[in-house]
NUVEX-942798 format. One record per residue (C-alpha): residue number from 1; x, y, z. Coordinates in Angstrom, 2 decimals, decimal comma. Each point is the difference from the previous one (the first is absolute). Layout:
// NUVEX-942798
(NUM (X Y Z))
...
This chain:
// NUVEX-942798
(1 (0,00 0,00 0,00))
(2 (1,18 3,48 -0,75))
(3 (0,47 2,65 2,65))
(4 (-3,09 1,78 -1,32))
(5 (-2,30 -2,98 0,66))
(6 (-2,73 0,35 2,59))
(7 (-1,05 -2,77 2,32))
(8 (-3,65 -0,83 0,54))
(9 (-1,88 -2,76 1,74))
(10 (-2,51 -1,79 -2,20))
(11 (-2,24 -2,82 1,20))
(12 (-0,77 -2,73 -2,53))
(13 (-2,57 -2,74 0,22))
(14 (1,73 -3,34 0,58))
(15 (-0,65 -1,37 -3,49))
(16 (1,09 3,25 -1,67))
(17 (3,19 0,05 2,05))
(18 (0,75 -3,61 -0,91))
(19 (-0,51 0,74 -3,70))
(20 (2,16 3,11 0,30))
(21 (2,81 -1,95 1,65))
(22 (-0,14 -2,66 -2,72))
(23 (-0,05 2,65 -2,76))
(24 (3,00 1,75 1,53))
(25 (1,95 -3,24 0,39))
(26 (-0,74 -1,33 -3,49))
(27 (0,91 3,33 -1,64))
(28 (3,10 0,48 2,18))
(29 (-1,30 3,35 1,25))
(30 (-0,70 1,37 3,43))
(31 (-3,57 0,27 1,22))
(32 (0,51 3,77 0,07))
(33 (0,92 0,06 -3,68))
(34 (-3,02 -2,12 -0,97))
(35 (-2,33 2,23 2,02))
(36 (1,55 3,19 -1,40))
(37 (-0,43 -1,28 -3,57))
(38 (-3,63 -0,94 0,70))
(39 (-0,75 3,41 1,49))
(40 (1,67 1,76 -2,94))
(41 (-2,11 -2,06 -2,42))
(42 (-3,23 0,95 1,77))
(43 (0,98 3,67 0,12))
(44 (0,85 -0,06 -3,73))
(45 (-3,41 -1,53 -0,74))
(46 (-1,66 2,71 2,09))
(47 (1,90 2,67 -1,93))
(48 (-1,09 -1,54 -3,31))
(49 (-3,62 -0,05 1,21))
(50 (0,19 3,64 1,06))
(51 (1,47 0,94 -3,37))
(52 (-2,79 -1,85 -1,81))
(53 (-2,62 1,79 2,12))
(54 (1,60 3,35 -0,80))
(55 (0,11 -0,74 -3,72))
(56 (-3,69 -0,96 -0,01))
(57 (-1,23 2,78 2,28))
(58 (-1,54 1,99 -2,86))
(59 (-1,78 -2,93 -1,65))
(60 (-3,79 0,17 0,01))
(61 (-1,67 -1,99 2,73))
(62 (-2,87 -2,44 -0,33))
(63 (-2,45 -0,74 2,78))
(64 (-0,76 -3,58 0,93))
(65 (-3,49 0,37 -1,45))
(66 (1,43 1,36 -3,27))
(67 (2,47 -2,88 -0,13))
(68 (-2,78 -2,55 0,42))
(69 (-2,07 1,70 -2,68))
(70 (2,98 0,05 -2,37))
(71 (0,64 -3,70 0,60))
(72 (-3,67 -0,77 -0,55))
(73 (-0,15 2,02 -3,24))
(74 (3,00 -1,95 -1,33))
(75 (-1,55 -3,38 0,88))
(76 (2,46 -0,74 2,78))
(77 (-2,70 -0,25 2,68))
């Protein structure tokens, strides 16, 4: 770990901890590295979702009722 790393206590369910230990051992990584990579992946996905929401913010909206009517008019319901 680098000097800039922060320590935190995280409580895992037993089965998640067991899977995490196995993943770390089979990939020759520390548990910390596996957890950091997983957190980075989730944060990246969140950023992608936020970007998609921003890009679509100006699109016209359709109410649920309008959606159902559209589906019905196109023979999908």
